[in-house]
C-alpha angles and dihedrals in degrees: 000000000000116000093210127019121175118178116180094334110187127176124186130187110194103294096352123088104204096177125031119195094319109191128177139118136211124197107160136089108244140073123311116200110211105199135189143118126265110300094016093124102261098129093042090053090050091050089055094045092051095046094249092118133026121230118247090217140352134051125282126182127181119193087347096306127113110243092219107038097030100034096141091054090049093053091049091057100039129074117199132194117181124215092264109024116210125223142173092255095202089066125086120235090257093051091047094050091049091050092050091046090056090052088058091049095245120158121248095255093051092046092051092046095046092045092055093045096046099043088052093046093048093048099242101102093111090058095044095117098041121100112263088232088077095052123112120238091260092050091050090050091051091048088051089055091046091054090049089057098046093103094045098245125193093223127044115197118198122186110205093327098181107024094100096043133098119242094270093048091049091050093052095047093047091051088052092050090050089056094046097049091064090069106027145014115276116195107196125187113201146138095211100102097185090061092049092049089054101051112012125103098184131031130209117184121197130186129178091350094307128106109236098180143006116184145131111267090241093053091044093056092045092052092050100045108141133170102258132173119190124193143157131210126225088220119071095193098063115098117198096180098108092044096050093044090058098053116102093205093056110092095184139329141196138196127209123171093338093312115120124204115194122190110200134210089198111032098185090053092046093051092049099044108030099073090049091049091053091051093046088054090057097255133127123209120246086188138343127191145156105245141193123224113270122222087256090056091050093044093052091046093051094044095045092049094041 
């Protein structure tokens, strides 16, 4: 059974079409990175997947249930944590978890058991009896994830879970997601590509309400393998633009902050000649390495060509 199945998903708001024939499917336990720029359609897609919005057209199933005709079954199998989870800050974590558990209709024994398990799993057990008002941003985010898991869902949906956090908070939340993805499917919307590259197993890229790509991270890297040399000069005043433009074995190149990336038509020729060309231009190499495309490289390539 597929955890997520979108077939021709379209969502319109008055004169604005937020999603246009979105089609992709997910059927593995693990972490799915849902990528796109601001306004790409990420949050609208999440609202449909979680039953918070109905599609204008198309068919959407989550954990085998139709999001329109079987909405209650969808919500019983999906946990959702928004970018900035909201709480009654006068409550403690234990009180909050018990309140949320009652909303899901869980019995007292199950609520108490799940609260203990989840506060420990999410690393906030020591603060369980403190008012939420005193929690850091990272602690609130982890409590938001804990509440989304109270009813033991098959799918956890996270909307920008680390974008508002400091480095330590991001680190803690990403470690938690790595633990969770071993036992369930985590669907994570984000624009922080380094985080996705670290923890995601599958990538979906959306732009202007249209899915450009859906692939495992491993397959994505394999399909975008290119001969790439990356180097940086010690000198900031040396410009290699004219030299690189005139080389037949250079397919394309870019420069960002003194770092050069050279894509070669003939990699053996590039490896043999490029260091000598740098030296002949009066430069010395701060570093020089053969490099693979990062997820950011692939993302920009897909989006710019999409």
